[in-house]
DOLOLUM-904220 format. One record per residue (C-alpha): z, y, x; residue in three letters. Coordinates in pm, whole numbers, padded with zeros to 5 digits, always signed. Example, Ala and Ser with C-alpha at 12.3 -4.5 7.8 and 13.67 -1.06 7.14 Angstrom:
+00780-00450+01230ALA
+00714-00106+01367SER
This chain:
+07608-09556+01096LYS
+07891-09636+01335ARG
+07978-09980+01464TYR
+08291-10096+01645PRO
+08274-10086+02025VAL
+08316-10464+02043ARG
+07990-10506+01849LYS
+07803-10295+02106TYR
+07963-10495+02389ILE
+07861-10819+02220ASN
+07500-10702+02180VAL
+07498-10585+02543PHE
+07596-10933+02664PHE
+07330-11098+02449ILE
+07063-10864+02585VAL
+07197-10902+02939PHE
+07176-11282+02907GLY
+06818-11264+02782VAL
+06729-11029+03069ALA
+06876-11276+03318LEU
+06669-11558+03167VAL
+06350-11353+03180LEU
+06407-11205+03524GLY
+06615-11465+03704GLY
+06352-11713+03815GLY
+06238-11742+04175ASP
+05973-12015+04172PHE
+05670-11814+04288GLN
+05474-11894+04602LYS
+05497-11638+04880LYS
+05137-11521+04835SER
+05206-11436+04471HIS
+05547-11274+04530LYS
+05426-10914+04523GLU
+05217-10961+04210ILE
+05504-11144+04041ALA
+05750-10870+04137ALA
+05528-10599+03986ASN
+05478-10804+03671ALA
+05850-10870+03650GLN
+05935-10500+03678VAL
+05679-10421+03411LEU
+05825-10696+03190GLY
+06178-10562+03227VAL
+06060-10207+03150VAL
+05877-10333+02841MET
+06187-10529+02733LEU
+06406-10219+02763VAL
+06153-10005+02574ILE
+06124-10271+02303SER
+06501-10296+02262LEU
+06537-09917+02250CYS
+06271-09885+01982PHE
+06420-10183+01797ASP
+06764-10025+01793GLY
+06637-09676+01712GLY
+06405-09793+01438LEU
+06676-10015+01291GLY
+06920-09722+01274ALA
+06648-09504+01120PHE
+06572-09773+00861GLU
+06943-09797+00778ASP
+06951-09419+00717LYS
+06637-09431+00501LEU
+06769-09715+00289VAL
+07109-09544+00245ALA
+06985-09188+00186ALA
+06689-09257-00042HIS
+06789-09590-00199ASN
+06469-09752-00074ILE
+06425-10119-00149GLN
+06346-10345+00151PRO
+06002-10449+00026LEU
+05904-10087-00048ASP
+06006-09990+00305LEU
+05809-10282+00448MET
+05502-10193+00241TYR
+05502-09830+00354ASN
+05557-09919+00721ILE
+05270-10166+00715HIS
+05047-09920+00530LEU
+05105-09675+00817ALA
+05033-09956+01069ASN
+04705-10038+00895ILE
+04607-09671+00893THR
+04676-09626+01267PHE
+04507-09956+01358ALA
+04199-09868+01151SER
+04176-09526+01314LEU
+04210-09686+01658ALA
+03928-09932+01578LEU
+03703-09647+01467LEU
+03786-09413+01758VAL
+03748-09688+02019MET
+03428-09810+01850LYS
+03552-10169+01826GLU
+03522-10224+01452LEU
+03232-10466+01506HIS
+03447-10679+01739LEU
+03723-10688+01479PHE
+03481-10796+01205LEU
+03333-11059+01437GLN
+03681-11196+01507MET
+03753-11216+01134ILE
+03430-11405+01082GLN
+03509-11656+01358GLN
+03881-11705+01296MET
+03929-11610+00931GLY
+04157-11893+00814TRP
+04364-11888+01130THR
+04416-11512+01100LEU
+04507-11552+00732LEU
+04767-11817+00815LEU
+04913-11605+01097ILE
+04925-11305+00863GLY
+05105-11499+00590LEU
+05362-11637+00837CYS
+05415-11288+00980GLY
+05454-11141+00631ALA
+05718-11399+00539MET
+05904-11322+00863GLY
+05890-10950+00787GLN
+06030-11008+00437VAL
+06327-11191+00586PHE
+06379-10918+00848ILE
+06375-10635+00593PHE
+06608-10820+00356ILE
+06845-10884+00649THR
+06838-10514+00743ILE
+06909-10406+00386SER
+07192-10657+00331LYS
+07358-10678+00674PHE
+07235-10380+00880GLY
+07018-10328+01186ALA
+07259-10465+01446VAL
+07289-10801+01268THR
+06912-10811+01232SER
+06870-10741+01606SER
+07119-11014+01692ILE
+06929-11258+01471MET
+06606-11161+01648GLY
+06766-11216+01987LEU
+06905-11549+01866ALA
+06552-11650+01772ARG
+06426-11554+02117LYS
+06701-11744+02297VAL
+06645-12048+02073THR
+06272-12035+02150THR
+06343-12013+02523ILE
+06582-12310+02507CYS
+06334-12515+02303ALA
+06056-12433+02552SER
+06275-12538+02844ILE
+06360-12867+02672TYR
+06014-12949+02534ILE
+05808-12855+02840TYR
+06063-12947+03107GLY
+06072-12605+03274HIS
+06290-12570+03579GLN
+06569-12315+03563LEU
+06709-12106+03841HIS
+07090-12087+03829TRP
+07065-11720+03725VAL
+06853-11818+03424GLN
+07101-12090+03327ALA
+07381-11833+03351LEU
+07180-11598+03127GLY
+07136-11867+02863ILE
+07509-11943+02872CYS
+07600-11573+02840ILE
+07361-11525+02547SER
+07472-11839+02363LEU
+07844-11763+02408VAL
+07791-11402+02293SER
+07589-11509+01989MET
+07840-11780+01901SER
+08127-11537+01937GLY
+07964-11260+01731HIS
+08099-11374+01393PRO
+08448-11422+01541VAL
+08479-11107+01753PHE
+08272-10867+01546CYS
């Protein structure tokens, strides 16, 4: 599926703004600078990997839905069935099944509530992908992340470096402009 160049540019600015927010702070003490720098590099690498997989998987899901007329909930079911299979195999291979069962016993209701909330979120994501496409779904996910960051800054009174404030502005302007420019 092809998108106009302006849509890619818009997504780039949203991601760039989020990257500035996540990597723009400089409030560490000098003794922790090296550890923080390594963690920050790892965080940026993980962000890039996550966004690449998100974009690639979204495009693949678009192709599956279009080519095989797969319904969003069927796609979600099969993806999660594969996730359960791989997670179960990992628990068995790593010999941690007893720890998993112990965690279920200790935190059963909490895990059930988290699972139900996650399932509802997944339903909305898959419906969004099937109705509006992967790029719109990615933009909505980034909007959620930026909104969470802004709420955290407001609620907990976090200090912002000017680079982080610039990143929030870039992301918010890009997200606000998406319906107009794209």
